[in-house]
C-alpha positions in Angstrom: 130.4 43.7 -84.0 133.8 42.4 -83.2 135.2 43.7 -86.5 134.0 47.2 -85.7 135.7 47.0 -82.3 138.9 45.8 -83.9 138.8 48.7 -86.4 138.1 51.2 -83.6 141.0 49.9 -81.6 143.3 50.0 -84.6 142.2 53.5 -85.5 142.8 54.7 -81.9 146.3 53.2 -81.8 147.3 54.8 -85.0 145.9 58.3 -84.1 147.3 58.1 -80.6 150.7 57.1 -81.8 150.8 59.8 -84.4 149.7 62.4 -82.0 152.8 61.7 -79.9 155.1 63.0 -82.6 155.4 65.6 -85.3 154.2 63.1 -87.9 151.7 62.8 -90.7 149.4 60.4 -92.4 149.7 60.1 -96.2 148.3 58.1 -99.1 150.0 56.7 -102.2 148.5 55.2 -105.4 150.3 53.7 -108.4 149.3 51.5 -111.2 150.7 49.5 -114.1 148.9 48.5 -117.2 150.7 46.0 -119.5 150.3 44.1 -122.8 153.3 41.9 -123.4 153.2 39.6 -126.4 156.0 37.0 -126.6 156.7 35.0 -129.7 159.6 32.8 -128.6 160.5 30.2 -131.2 163.1 28.5 -129.0 160.8 28.5 -125.8 157.4 27.5 -127.1 156.0 27.0 -123.6 156.8 30.6 -122.8 155.4 32.0 -126.1 152.3 33.7 -124.8 150.8 37.1 -124.0 150.8 38.7 -120.6 148.2 41.4 -120.2 146.5 43.1 -117.3 146.6 45.9 -114.8 148.2 46.1 -111.4 147.1 48.7 -108.9 148.5 49.5 -105.5 147.1 51.7 -102.7 148.6 52.3 -99.3 148.5 54.5 -96.2 151.7 55.7 -94.6 152.1 56.8 -91.0 155.2 59.0 -90.7 156.2 59.1 -87.1 158.9 61.6 -88.0 161.2 62.3 -91.0 163.0 59.0 -90.4 160.5 56.4 -89.3 157.5 55.3 -91.4 154.8 52.5 -91.2 153.1 51.7 -94.4 150.0 49.5 -94.9 148.1 48.7 -98.1 147.3 46.3 -100.9 148.6 45.5 -104.4 146.3 43.6 -106.7 146.5 42.3 -110.2 143.8 41.6 -112.8 144.6 39.8 -116.0 142.4 40.8 -118.9 139.7 38.2 -119.5 140.4 36.4 -116.2 137.8 35.4 -113.5 137.6 36.3 -110.6 138.5 39.9 -111.2 141.6 40.0 -109.1 144.0 37.1 -109.8 145.8 37.9 -106.6 146.0 40.6 -104.0 149.3 41.0 -102.2 149.4 42.8 -98.8 151.8 45.8 -98.4 152.8 46.0 -94.8 156.3 47.3 -93.7 158.4 49.5 -91.6 160.8 51.9 -93.4 163.7 53.9 -92.0 165.0 56.6 -94.4 168.1 58.4 -93.2 170.6 60.5 -95.0 172.8 57.6 -96.1 170.7 54.6 -95.0 167.5 52.9 -96.0 166.0 50.0 -94.1 162.8 48.1 -95.0 161.2 45.3 -93.0 158.0 43.5 -94.1 156.2 43.2 -97.4 157.3 46.2 -99.6 157.4 47.0 -103.3 160.5 45.9 -105.2 160.1 48.8 -107.8 162.9 51.3 -107.3 164.9 48.9 -105.1 165.7 45.8 -107.1 164.4 46.6 -110.6 168.0 47.4 -111.8 169.0 43.7 -111.6 170.1 42.1 -114.9 167.3 40.0 -116.5 169.7 37.1 -116.4 169.3 37.0 -112.6 165.8 38.4 -112.1 163.4 38.1 -115.1 161.1 40.9 -116.1 157.8 39.1 -115.5 158.4 39.5 -111.7 157.3 43.1 -112.2 153.9 41.7 -113.3 153.4 38.8 -110.9 155.6 39.3 -107.9 155.8 43.0 -107.2 156.8 42.8 -103.5 159.8 41.7 -101.5 158.7 39.8 -98.4 161.6 40.1 -95.9 164.3 42.7 -95.3 166.3 45.2 -97.3 169.0 47.6 -96.3 170.8 50.1 -98.5 173.8 52.4 -97.9 174.5 55.2 -100.3 176.6 58.3 -100.6 178.0 60.3 -103.6 180.4 57.5 -104.7 178.9 54.2 -103.5 175.5 52.4 -103.3 175.3 49.0 -101.7 172.0 47.0 -101.2 171.6 43.7 -99.2 168.2 41.9 -99.1 166.4 38.7 -98.3 163.0 37.8 -99.9 161.0 34.9 -98.5 159.4 33.1 -101.4 157.7 30.2 -99.8 157.0 29.2 -96.1 157.6 25.6 -95.3 154.5 23.4 -94.7 153.8 19.7 -95.1 153.5 20.2 -98.8 155.1 23.6 -99.5 158.8 24.0 -99.8 160.9 26.4 -97.8 162.4 28.9 -100.2 164.0 32.3 -99.9 166.2 34.5 -102.1 169.2 36.3 -100.7 171.2 38.9 -102.6 173.3 42.0 -102.7 174.2 44.5 -105.4 176.0 47.8 -105.7 177.7 50.5 -107.8 181.0 52.4 -107.1 181.8 55.6 -109.0 185.3 56.9 -108.1 184.7 60.3 -109.6 181.5 62.4 -109.7 182.5 64.0 -113.0 184.2 61.0 -114.7 182.3 58.3 -116.7 183.8 55.2 -115.1 182.0 53.0 -112.6 182.0 49.4 -111.5 178.8 47.5 -110.5 178.0 44.0 -109.2 174.9 41.8 -108.7 174.5 38.6 -106.8 171.6 36.4 -105.7 171.1 32.9 -104.2 167.9 30.9 -103.9 167.8 28.4 -101.1 165.3 25.5 -101.5 165.0 23.4 -98.3 162.0 21.3 -99.3 158.8 20.6 -97.5 158.3 19.2 -94.0 157.6 15.8 -95.5 160.3 15.1 -98.0 159.4 13.1 -101.1 161.7 10.2 -102.1 164.9 11.4 -103.7 164.1 15.0 -102.7 167.1 17.1 -101.7 168.0 20.6 -100.5 169.0 22.7 -103.5 170.9 26.0 -104.0 170.7 28.1 -107.2 171.9 31.5 -108.1 174.3 33.7 -110.0 176.2 36.9 -110.1 177.6 39.5 -112.4 180.4 42.1 -112.2 180.6 44.9 -114.7 182.8 47.8 -115.7 180.9 50.7 -117.1 181.2 54.1 -118.8 178.4 56.6 -118.5 178.5 59.5 -121.0 175.0 60.7 -120.3 174.5 64.5 -121.1 178.1 64.6 -122.5 177.1 63.9 -126.1 174.2 65.0 -128.3 172.3 62.1 -126.8 170.4 62.3 -123.5 171.9 59.1 -122.3 174.7 56.8 -123.4 176.3 54.0 -121.3 178.3 50.9 -122.1 179.1 48.0 -119.8 181.1 44.8 -120.1 181.8 42.1 -117.6 181.6 38.5 -116.5 178.7 36.3 -115.3 178.7 33.1 -113.4 175.9 30.9 -112.1 175.9 28.0 -109.6 173.6 25.1 -109.0 173.9 22.3 -106.4 171.7 19.4 -105.3 173.0 18.6 -101.8 174.0 15.0 -101.4 174.0 14.4 -105.1 176.6 16.7 -106.7 178.8 19.7 -106.1 178.4 23.2 -107.4 178.2 23.6 -111.1 179.5 27.1 -112.1 178.9 28.0 -115.8 180.6 31.3 -116.7 180.3 33.7 -119.6 180.9 37.2 -120.9 178.2 39.9 -120.8 178.0 43.3 -122.4 175.3 45.9 -122.9 174.8 49.4 -124.3 172.0 51.9 -123.7 171.3 55.2 -125.6 168.4 57.5 -125.6 167.4 60.7 -127.4 164.2 62.5 -126.6 161.5 59.9 -126.7 163.5 57.1 -128.4 165.9 54.6 -126.8 167.9 51.5 -127.7 169.1 48.9 -125.3 171.3 46.0 -126.5 172.3 43.1 -124.3 174.8 40.3 -125.3 175.9 37.0 -123.6 178.5 34.5 -124.7 179.6 31.5 -122.6 178.3 28.4 -121.0 174.5 28.2 -120.6 173.2 29.2 -117.1 170.1 27.9 -115.5 168.9 30.5 -112.9 165.5 29.8 -111.6 164.3 33.4 -111.3 166.4 34.5 -114.3 165.6 34.8 -118.0 165.6 31.4 -119.7 167.4 32.8 -122.8 170.6 32.8 -120.8 170.5 29.0 -120.8 171.8 29.4 -124.4 175.5 29.7 -125.1 175.0 32.8 -127.2 172.3 35.3 -126.8 171.6 38.9 -128.0 168.6 41.0 -127.2 167.8 44.4 -128.7 165.1 46.6 -127.3 163.8 49.4 -129.4 161.9 51.8 -127.1 159.5 54.6 -127.9 157.8 56.7 -125.2 154.8 58.4 -126.9 153.7 60.2 -123.7 155.7 61.2 -120.7 154.1 63.4 -118.1 154.8 64.2 -114.4 152.7 61.3 -113.2 152.1 59.1 -116.3 154.5 57.3 -118.6 153.7 55.1 -121.6 156.2 53.0 -123.6 156.2 50.8 -126.6 159.1 48.2 -126.6 160.0 46.0 -129.5 162.4 43.3 -128.4 164.4 41.2 -130.9 165.9 38.0 -129.5 168.8 36.1 -131.3 170.0 32.6 -130.2 171.8 30.0 -132.3 169.3 28.9 -135.0 166.4 31.0 -133.7 165.1 34.6 -134.1 162.3 35.6 -131.7 160.4 38.8 -131.1 158.4 40.4 -128.3 156.1 43.5 -128.4 155.2 45.2 -125.1 153.2 48.3 -124.2 153.3 49.5 -120.6 151.6 52.5 -118.9 152.6 53.5 -115.4 150.8 56.0 -113.2 152.2 57.2 -109.9 150.4 59.9 -108.0 153.2 60.2 -105.4 152.6 60.4 -101.6 149.9 62.9 -100.8 149.5 64.1 -97.2 146.1 63.6 -95.6 146.7 64.7 -92.0 149.5 66.4 -90.2 149.8 65.8 -86.4 151.2 68.2 -83.9 152.4 67.8 -80.3 
């Protein structure tokens, strides 16, 4: 009985609020299916297969063209697992979308916002198992500059759970709209403050890293559909407060991406001191690392995309491989109801 009353009150609030503005109510669905087999000879513990489906459904209340409230769920099922849903993440956030500004507050999808981060800083399994940012994000963008600042709360402090959050910023500056040159940067820091009841010899820790890159984008200026080259520097930092100071391994990074029709190649290279970044790809703990992705997109439609990716990993003394197939479906935001004054 009480649940019905709460639902009726919630429905009344939503419809009344919407009726006060020239707004609308829409629905959005997207899904990701993945089969990711990893044969890592130098990381035996991580040599496994990730497979499953992730589906997200939400309702959006658009008060006007700038202000939006979104509520929904994002659930993952791993093939062969019980119960059916391994985890269901809530999607609840406010979004402001202006001409040059974006502001999100709440639990919102990271896809399209932080998925351009280098794998050295944010690994690619986060797409499968941590699809949401839980916190705040703001982005400024114009014809020449894009800058994003965000905070993601990873763990709330309890008697046994640690207080952890990620803070980061990234951006790209292109001085000329017609020229190929640009500069980009990425930074993140994880703050680990421990649980309410600290264990013996437990300390506050800080861990993170950053990259700065110079790039050239020749997309649609050659016979290829896309062609870009980047080189730059990477540093990471670790500190256990009260035990040591910051350790700051550094190195050189470079990558190249090219695509033609349904085929693409992406090569990523690192040379320097090994970096241990908690949410980064462990391959960058090596002093030398190269990854080549061979990508084939067998079907690409307006709402559906399927890709095969063969990844070849090279580190001193080891050669590893990875085969992935991913299907994404995004039906876009579909209007259900339009409200009038």
